[in-house]
Every structure is written in structure tokens, then in C-alpha cells.
Rosetta silent file (secondary structure, phi, psi, omega in degrees, C-alpha in Angstrom):
SEQUENCE: MISRMIQLSEYAVTVEFGDTIDLPTNELVLTFTGAVDQAGIPGLVEVVPTYRSATVYFDARLTDAITVMKDLRALTATTTSAPSRPPITHTIPVWYGGAAGPDLADVARQAGLTPLEAGALHASVTYRVFMLGFSPGFPYLGPVPARIATPRLPTPRRQVAAGSVGIAGTQTGIYPQVSPGGWRIIGRTPVLLFSLHRPKPFLLAPGDQVRFVPIEEEVFKELSGDQS
SCORE:     score description
SCORE:     0.000 S_00000001
   1 L     0.000  140.715 -177.764   -0.346   24.909    4.080 S_00000001
   2 L   -75.708  149.213  175.597    0.460   21.777    6.085 S_00000001
   3 L   -84.938  -49.673  175.641   -0.568   18.333    4.869 S_00000001
   4 E  -164.365  161.220  177.862   -0.537   16.825    8.390 S_00000001
   5 E  -126.599  129.879  179.963    1.189   17.069   11.778 S_00000001
   6 E  -133.671  149.073  174.569    2.113   13.996   13.791 S_00000001
   7 E   -83.144  115.773 -177.172    3.786   13.319   17.136 S_00000001
   8 E   -82.420  -33.054  177.623    6.892   11.347   16.270 S_00000001
   9 E  -161.551 -170.164  179.212    7.957   10.652   19.833 S_00000001
  10 L   -73.702   -8.516 -177.872    7.727   12.120   23.326 S_00000001
  11 L  -132.584   17.757 -178.892   10.269   14.769   22.220 S_00000001
  12 E  -151.426  141.830  175.435    9.604   15.284   18.502 S_00000001
  13 E  -128.433  138.462  177.846    6.817   16.421   16.151 S_00000001
  14 E  -110.007  129.648  178.578    6.852   16.140   12.347 S_00000001
  15 E  -110.512  120.518  178.562    5.094   18.648   10.141 S_00000001
  16 E  -104.823  139.961 -176.381    4.404   17.557    6.551 S_00000001
  17 L  -114.286    4.622  178.482    3.743   19.961    3.719 S_00000001
  18 L   162.418 -175.277  179.806    2.980   17.512    0.906 S_00000001
  19 L  -128.097   22.003  178.218    3.877   14.147   -0.587 S_00000001
  20 L  -126.675  160.438  175.848    5.928   15.202   -3.598 S_00000001
  21 L  -100.375  105.512  178.285    9.468   16.359   -4.200 S_00000001
  22 L  -155.577  165.987 -173.867    9.207   19.821   -5.804 S_00000001
  23 H   -66.252  -45.659 -179.575   10.423   23.347   -5.319 S_00000001
  24 H   -59.312  -41.370  178.011    7.173   24.921   -3.892 S_00000001
  25 H   -63.772  -44.994 -178.452    6.860   22.189   -1.226 S_00000001
  26 H   -66.182  -34.328  176.488   10.528   22.467   -0.262 S_00000001
  27 H   -64.976  -40.231  174.346   10.222   26.267   -0.013 S_00000001
  28 H   -56.588  -43.589 -178.600    7.323   25.822    2.373 S_00000001
  29 H   -62.909  -45.468 -175.614    9.469   23.488    4.490 S_00000001
  30 H   -72.966  -35.857  175.046   12.426   25.940    4.596 S_00000001
  31 H   -62.134  -43.715  177.905   10.243   28.986    5.281 S_00000001
  32 H   -63.466  -42.833 -179.996    8.620   27.065    8.153 S_00000001
  33 H   -59.052  -45.710  177.290   12.018   25.965    9.432 S_00000001
  34 H   -62.559  -39.718  178.566   13.243   29.503    9.550 S_00000001
  35 H   -64.203  -39.000  178.471   10.056   30.668   11.300 S_00000001
  36 H   -65.676  -44.260  179.103   10.465   27.955   13.968 S_00000001
  37 H   -60.687  -30.492 -178.795   14.057   28.973   14.590 S_00000001
  38 H   -93.384   -8.394 -172.093   12.991   32.561   15.140 S_00000001
  39 H   -77.088  -17.805 -177.828    9.820   31.904   17.117 S_00000001
  40 L    67.999   35.966 -179.472   11.352   31.314   20.514 S_00000001
  41 L   -63.413  123.431 -179.881    9.294   28.230   21.227 S_00000001
  42 L   -57.592  133.356  179.289    9.970   27.154   24.841 S_00000001
  43 L    83.132   -3.410 -179.377   11.995   23.980   25.003 S_00000001
  44 E   -59.164  132.471  176.405   12.949   23.987   21.338 S_00000001
  45 E  -105.422  -50.647 -176.666   16.080   21.953   20.622 S_00000001
  46 E  -167.253  149.068  173.195   16.317   21.737   16.849 S_00000001
  47 E  -122.504  128.139 -175.585   14.245   21.732   13.677 S_00000001
  48 E  -115.697  114.046 -178.778   15.425   19.436   10.858 S_00000001
  49 E   -87.041  151.586  173.122   14.045   19.999    7.308 S_00000001
  50 L  -126.475 -165.647  177.564   13.654   17.356    4.622 S_00000001
  51 L   -55.092  -47.161 -169.605   12.284   17.412    1.070 S_00000001
  52 L  -132.736    9.348 -177.490    8.652   17.780    2.165 S_00000001
  53 E  -152.105  170.697  174.148    8.566   17.896    5.948 S_00000001
  54 E  -140.435  136.063  178.644   10.293   19.229    9.030 S_00000001
  55 E  -108.920  126.057 -179.633   10.809   17.506   12.354 S_00000001
  56 E  -102.303  120.182 -179.749   10.862   19.667   15.461 S_00000001
  57 E  -102.338  139.139 -177.713   12.763   18.306   18.464 S_00000001
  58 E  -138.996  164.586  178.260   12.084   19.729   21.942 S_00000001
  59 L   -86.532  109.578 -174.622   13.064   19.139   25.520 S_00000001
  60 L   -66.700  -11.252  175.469   10.273   17.049   27.065 S_00000001
  61 L   -79.501  -18.969 -174.591   11.311   18.329   30.516 S_00000001
  62 L  -107.431  -18.909 -176.965   10.354   21.851   29.541 S_00000001
  63 L  -158.110 -175.393 -179.657    7.284   21.340   27.348 S_00000001
  64 L  -139.518  168.894 -174.197    5.096   18.652   25.739 S_00000001
  65 H   -66.097  -36.970 -178.785    3.977   17.612   22.274 S_00000001
  66 H   -63.678  -43.257  179.691    0.447   19.076   22.621 S_00000001
  67 H   -66.289  -46.234  179.808    1.819   22.544   23.515 S_00000001
  68 H   -62.165  -42.413 -178.513    4.446   22.379   20.750 S_00000001
  69 H   -64.755  -35.096  177.000    1.901   21.290   18.118 S_00000001
  70 H   -64.080  -43.970  178.365   -0.345   24.207   19.121 S_00000001
  71 H   -64.798  -40.037 -178.030    2.558   26.650   18.665 S_00000001
  72 H   -70.230  -35.548  176.213    3.517   25.077   15.342 S_00000001
  73 H   -62.594  -35.932  175.875   -0.047   25.266   13.981 S_00000001
  74 H   -64.801  -36.828  177.714    0.015   28.996   14.674 S_00000001
  75 H   -71.365  -42.705 -178.327    3.227   29.322   12.674 S_00000001
  76 H   -66.132  -21.232  176.231    2.058   27.219    9.746 S_00000001
  77 L   -63.193  -23.589 -177.811   -1.030   29.407    9.389 S_00000001
  78 L  -115.118    7.668  176.471    1.235   32.177    8.119 S_00000001
  79 L   -74.176  129.915  178.680    3.799   30.038    6.232 S_00000001
  80 L  -120.873  177.722  179.586    3.999   30.775    2.546 S_00000001
  81 L   -93.518   16.429  176.769    6.062   29.412   -0.294 S_00000001
  82 L   -63.719  146.455  177.869    8.147   32.581   -0.600 S_00000001
  83 L   -53.447  134.233 -175.760   11.892   31.855   -0.649 S_00000001
  84 L   -69.415  -26.427  177.850   13.195   31.475    2.851 S_00000001
  85 L  -171.449  158.208  177.552   16.339   33.433    1.974 S_00000001
  86 L   -56.973  132.344 -179.055   18.347   34.475   -1.105 S_00000001
  87 L   -71.435  142.202  174.304   20.042   31.289   -2.419 S_00000001
  88 L   -97.058  128.272  179.106   23.826   30.952   -2.153 S_00000001
  89 E  -100.422  125.638  179.415   25.369   29.401   -5.295 S_00000001
  90 E  -109.491  133.373  174.994   28.382   27.165   -4.783 S_00000001
  91 E   -98.912  120.718 -174.726   30.725   26.187   -7.651 S_00000001
  92 E  -122.628  116.396  178.485   32.086   22.706   -7.087 S_00000001
  93 E   -72.710  142.307 -177.920   34.802   21.179   -9.346 S_00000001
  94 E  -136.476  130.487  169.740   34.372   17.552  -10.352 S_00000001
  95 E   -89.083  109.332 -177.670   36.692   15.037  -11.963 S_00000001
  96 E   -91.076  139.415  175.055   34.218   12.948  -14.015 S_00000001
  97 L    75.294 -163.041 -178.774   34.841    9.341  -14.951 S_00000001
  98 H    57.766 -145.416  178.294   38.066    7.354  -14.749 S_00000001
  99 H   -65.253  -24.161 -179.039   39.001    6.149  -11.286 S_00000001
 100 H   -79.652  -26.213 -176.411   36.816    8.876   -9.798 S_00000001
 101 L  -131.499   73.660 -173.770   33.638    7.831  -11.574 S_00000001
 102 L   -66.230  -15.825 -178.717   33.413    4.078  -12.033 S_00000001
 103 L  -103.507    0.323 -176.756   29.695    4.174  -12.942 S_00000001
 104 H   -62.555  -37.413 -178.706   29.832    7.036  -15.461 S_00000001
 105 H   -65.502  -39.099  178.240   30.234    4.657  -18.446 S_00000001
 106 H   -66.187  -42.495  177.951   27.127    2.733  -17.445 S_00000001
 107 H   -61.740  -42.560 -178.572   25.107    5.908  -16.911 S_00000001
 108 H   -64.845  -44.635 -178.413   26.297    7.212  -20.309 S_00000001
 109 H   -60.458  -43.124 -179.592   25.509    3.946  -22.070 S_00000001
 110 H   -67.696  -24.080  179.689   21.921    3.838  -20.743 S_00000001
 111 H   -93.180   -3.695 -176.225   21.481    7.434  -21.920 S_00000001
 112 L    70.547   33.738 -177.882   22.998    6.816  -25.368 S_00000001
 113 L  -125.953  164.884  169.116   25.804    9.175  -24.657 S_00000001
 114 L   -80.408  158.057  176.627   29.570    9.056  -24.355 S_00000001
 115 H   -56.222  -37.487  178.222   30.997    9.359  -20.824 S_00000001
 116 H   -62.163  -44.809 -178.950   32.283   12.836  -21.704 S_00000001
 117 H   -67.283  -37.449  178.942   28.782   13.908  -22.854 S_00000001
 118 H   -65.556  -40.958  177.342   27.151   12.425  -19.774 S_00000001
 119 H   -64.264  -42.501  178.893   29.505   14.257  -17.441 S_00000001
 120 H   -64.680  -38.938  178.817   28.932   17.522  -19.365 S_00000001
 121 H   -65.177  -40.078  177.610   25.165   17.040  -19.179 S_00000001
 122 H   -61.008  -36.908 -176.566   25.363   16.457  -15.395 S_00000001
 123 L   -88.767    4.103 -173.562   27.313   19.692  -15.069 S_00000001
 124 L   -87.001   -9.810 -177.701   25.040   21.668  -17.367 S_00000001
 125 L  -118.618  162.270  173.726   22.336   22.573  -14.833 S_00000001
 126 L   -95.343  128.966 -175.066   22.094   24.386  -11.513 S_00000001
 127 E  -104.371  147.813  175.348   21.012   22.059   -8.715 S_00000001
 128 E   -96.206  140.871  171.059   19.066   22.864   -5.567 S_00000001
 129 E   -85.217  102.181 -178.603   20.079   21.596   -2.159 S_00000001
 130 E   -77.714  -37.918 -176.996   16.791   20.118   -1.022 S_00000001
 131 E  -168.274  165.755  171.927   18.069   18.672    2.278 S_00000001
 132 E  -113.772  143.798  179.824   21.027   17.254    4.156 S_00000001
 133 L  -179.686 -171.552  179.612   21.012   13.710    5.472 S_00000001
 134 L    71.723  -56.408  174.034   22.370   10.145    5.413 S_00000001
 135 L  -146.076  161.042 -175.410   25.716   11.272    6.775 S_00000001
 136 L   -53.824  117.649  176.395   26.939   14.679    8.114 S_00000001
 137 L    87.680    0.081 -178.095   26.812   17.206    5.288 S_00000001
 138 L   -69.103  114.820 -178.275   25.497   14.858    2.588 S_00000001
 139 E   -91.458  131.244  173.626   23.495   17.080    0.199 S_00000001
 140 E   -94.570  111.297 -174.757   20.475   15.737   -1.701 S_00000001
 141 E  -114.028  152.489  176.841   20.507   17.784   -4.946 S_00000001
 142 E  -175.859  178.297   -6.263   18.175   17.861   -7.899 S_00000001
 143 L   -90.481  150.466  175.907   16.742   17.436  -10.284 S_00000001
 144 L   -75.728  142.842  175.852   19.140   15.579  -12.505 S_00000001
 145 L   -51.663  134.646 -169.627   18.539   15.923  -16.272 S_00000001
 146 H   -57.179  -31.439 -176.560   16.021   13.156  -17.135 S_00000001
 147 H   -63.404  -30.520 -178.575   18.328   11.593  -19.760 S_00000001
 148 H  -111.012   12.359  173.166   20.915   10.560  -17.165 S_00000001
 149 L   -65.581  121.244 -171.567   18.522    9.818  -14.281 S_00000001
 150 E  -135.947  137.464  179.592   19.628    6.308  -13.233 S_00000001
 151 L   -63.225  164.273  172.708   18.482    3.961  -10.415 S_00000001
 152 L   -60.016  164.837  175.328   20.723    3.106   -7.468 S_00000001
 153 L   -65.320  147.000  174.819   23.077    0.124   -7.752 S_00000001
 154 L   -60.601  -35.877  177.683   21.412   -3.262   -7.111 S_00000001
 155 L  -126.485  118.515 -177.011   24.047   -3.885   -4.421 S_00000001
 156 L   -63.546  152.214  172.104   25.565   -0.949   -2.486 S_00000001
 157 E   -76.667  147.139  179.681   29.334   -0.593   -2.254 S_00000001
 158 E   -75.666  -25.693 -178.144   30.868   -1.208    1.117 S_00000001
 159 E  -144.633  124.773  174.924   33.110    1.842    0.722 S_00000001
 160 E  -118.172  135.521 -177.457   32.663    4.997   -1.310 S_00000001
 161 L   -67.678  147.969  175.120   35.434    7.626   -1.304 S_00000001
 162 L   -61.123  139.077 -178.874   34.890   11.008    0.296 S_00000001
 163 L    89.984   -4.272 -178.874   33.972   13.629   -2.352 S_00000001
 164 E   -68.861  137.519  179.543   32.329   11.105   -4.645 S_00000001
 165 E  -105.867  128.097 -172.566   29.516   12.455   -6.723 S_00000001
 166 E  -131.017  164.426  177.077   26.626   10.100   -7.388 S_00000001
 167 E  -122.524  136.983  174.590   23.267    9.741   -9.080 S_00000001
 168 E  -142.098  102.586 -176.461   20.178    7.988   -7.654 S_00000001
 169 E    63.880 -127.241 -179.555   17.088    8.397   -9.810 S_00000001
 170 L   -92.640    8.631  179.596   16.496   12.149  -10.381 S_00000001
 171 E  -101.566  153.963  166.058   18.781   13.018   -7.387 S_00000001
 172 E  -132.376  154.148 -176.292   22.449   13.705   -7.300 S_00000001
 173 E  -156.452  172.516 -177.401   24.656   13.970   -4.221 S_00000001
 174 E  -131.152  127.826  176.176   28.142   14.208   -2.797 S_00000001
 175 L   -79.406  113.998 -177.872   29.605   11.864   -0.153 S_00000001
 176 L   -75.945  -27.396  178.966   31.294   14.041    2.483 S_00000001
 177 L  -129.042  166.400  173.002   32.995   11.138    4.194 S_00000001
 178 L   -65.585  131.258 -179.486   34.152    7.610    3.300 S_00000001
 179 E  -165.261  167.007  169.979   31.043    5.443    3.777 S_00000001
 180 E   -66.559  161.328  176.658   28.988    2.645    2.237 S_00000001
 181 E  -177.295  150.391 -178.637   26.683    3.759   -0.564 S_00000001
 182 L  -116.091   12.077  179.277   24.521    2.611   -3.436 S_00000001
 183 L   -80.347  152.218  176.131   24.435    5.665   -5.678 S_00000001
 184 E   -70.165  114.273 -176.478   25.918    5.540   -9.167 S_00000001
 185 E   -86.419  118.206 -176.205   29.339    7.170   -8.782 S_00000001
 186 E  -114.111   -7.645 -179.083   30.155    9.390  -11.748 S_00000001
 187 E  -179.200 -174.609 -177.965   32.928   11.593  -10.399 S_00000001
 188 E  -151.327  141.955  178.301   34.688   13.070   -7.406 S_00000001
 189 L  -112.003  144.764  176.523   35.321   16.540   -6.009 S_00000001
 190 L   -83.364   -2.767 -176.427   38.303   17.693   -3.913 S_00000001
 191 L   -75.086  135.652 -179.292   36.012   20.124   -2.030 S_00000001
 192 L   -88.338  111.821 -174.581   35.534   19.373    1.653 S_00000001
 193 L   -84.435  -22.278 -176.604   31.796   19.428    2.466 S_00000001
 194 E  -140.347  129.550  179.268   32.031   18.781    6.186 S_00000001
 195 L  -155.944  128.264  176.557   34.667   19.818    8.730 S_00000001
 196 L   -76.699   -5.884 -179.374   34.443   20.341   12.518 S_00000001
 197 L   -93.024    1.558  174.718   37.383   22.738   12.229 S_00000001
 198 L  -100.136  150.765  175.166   35.261   25.364   10.438 S_00000001
 199 L   -55.195  -38.834  174.738   32.946   27.855   12.197 S_00000001
 200 L  -114.433  102.768 -172.740   30.183   26.408   10.011 S_00000001
 201 L   -58.130  -34.585 -178.250   30.930   22.668    9.657 S_00000001
 202 E   -92.234  128.591  178.151   28.594   22.169    6.708 S_00000001
 203 L   -70.146  -43.543 -175.391   29.562   23.816    3.404 S_00000001
 204 L  -105.165  156.018  177.229   26.063   23.506    1.969 S_00000001
 205 L  -139.644  153.309  178.414   22.632   24.223    3.417 S_00000001
 206 L   -54.476  134.841 -176.916   19.089   23.509    2.333 S_00000001
 207 L    98.149  -16.090  176.826   18.008   26.100   -0.202 S_00000001
 208 L   -71.232  169.628  176.727   21.498   26.663   -1.552 S_00000001
 209 E  -122.825  149.705 -178.798   22.337   26.063   -5.251 S_00000001
 210 E  -129.632  131.092  169.882   25.227   24.031   -6.719 S_00000001
 211 E  -116.128  126.940  176.327   26.963   24.281  -10.046 S_00000001
 212 E   -93.808  140.934  178.297   29.416   21.523  -10.996 S_00000001
 213 E  -124.950  119.946 -179.744   32.436   22.323  -13.140 S_00000001
 214 E   -62.969  137.576  175.159   34.344   19.531  -14.874 S_00000001
 215 E  -133.878  162.958  175.845   38.076   19.307  -14.181 S_00000001
 216 L   -84.150  164.682 -178.135   40.877   16.913  -15.200 S_00000001
 217 H   -58.980  -36.657 -178.430   42.529   14.395  -13.020 S_00000001
 218 H   -65.413  -40.883  178.952   45.654   16.533  -12.697 S_00000001
 219 H   -65.906  -41.642  177.378   43.636   19.481  -11.430 S_00000001
 220 H   -56.558  -47.289 -179.281   41.806   17.263   -8.974 S_00000001
 221 H   -62.954  -39.688  179.887   45.079   16.009   -7.572 S_00000001
 222 H   -64.075  -46.072 -177.569   46.452   19.520   -7.324 S_00000001
 223 H   -70.762  -29.180 -178.868   43.364   20.815   -5.504 S_00000001
 224 H   -91.447   -6.354 -177.413   43.193   17.845   -3.164 S_00000001
 225 L    77.727   15.671  178.461   46.936   17.850   -2.403 S_00000001
 226 L   -83.973  110.968 -175.417   47.446   14.405   -3.863 S_00000001
 227 L   -98.422   10.784 -178.313   50.978   14.247   -5.185 S_00000001
 228 L   -73.195    0.000    0.000   50.865   10.591   -6.259 S_00000001
């Protein structure tokens, strides 16, 4: 059931399903997103899901917000929290600590763990892809084990390497490209999350699952083609 629906602009409407980050709310969002994609709403351009809402973009030359909101209310009346599709599980190798994870020692210290134990704990659970955002293909994953949940850095870095794995509160994520960032960087993966040269540019999608597997620096360099 929707929490509220608002007109975001002359060409966008946002539908909210709650005010918390949790699995049932996110499933409502993704089920609704799939229903919108299949509904054939005139003028539909794109629907973008987040943790707890979805924004529907439309061509204002072909329709208007009042008409779109009417169509969306009809869809939300039948939206349930049933899984939108069977989850795809991705196994992603990560080199934890060292040059790849400059913040792992701090995360471990705050948790009363060694860096090795903190990395192993991070890799011990299956994460859900709640949404993509920030930069193309950046996955917001969660929840992180409470013991290693750590706030963002007080001052963001100007440059974070592509493939860097970070923690921000109860979230974890992977930087697909070189970019600024304030998450605690604990490791790095050689896996390419975004590429315009693939039929599907994004490796991950909302609703997918991720398992991290610790690897050594030598394996990282081999998988990434780094011969240095």
C-alpha cells in the first residue's frame, strides 16, 4: 500500500511506500516498478526505484501528471509485497585491507576485531541490492552486520578507485567508476560493475543478491590484469 504520491515536476511523479529501509517496503517498490514497466502507460519514459519509493518519468507532450497519477493509483491498488522476481545471486571477489582497503583497520578497531576478522565478517552474509544510484551502476547493499556498521568519513575523499568496496552505516556498496566518495573503504573488487560495451551495462539490479568472497592481492591483480 502506498504511503503517498506526489508530483515531482511537470514530467515526474514519485510514489512512496513507506519511510523505512526494510525488505517488505523494498519488495513493494520493486513489484510496483515491474507493474509500471508492463502496464503500457501512455507517455511513460522510465521508472526508477529507490529503497522506499519509485519515481515515474513521462513525456509531458503525450500525457500529464494528473492522468499518470490516476493510472498509478490503479496499479498500486493491486501491488503486494510478493517478490518481484526470483533473486539473482552474484559472487564478487574482494581484496580486503592493504592498499585496497585503507579504512578496514579503523572499522575493525571500532568493532574490537582484527582487520582479517572484520573483512571475514563483512563477507559472511548475503546482501540485497536495494537500489542503484549516486553513479552509474553503484549498488546500495545491506544490511551490514551491526558490529561493523560504521559512519561515513567526516571528510569525503576526492578520488576513490573503481571497484572499491565501502561501508556507510548499515549499508555497503561498490564504486563502479573512479569518483569522489565518503564511504569507509575496506577493500576492492576486480569485477566491472558498469560497461557500455555489454548488452546490459549494469551487472547488478535492484532485488539481486551479492556474496563477497575474500581474495589475496595476487589474485586481485591476476583477475584485474594488473601485472605491476
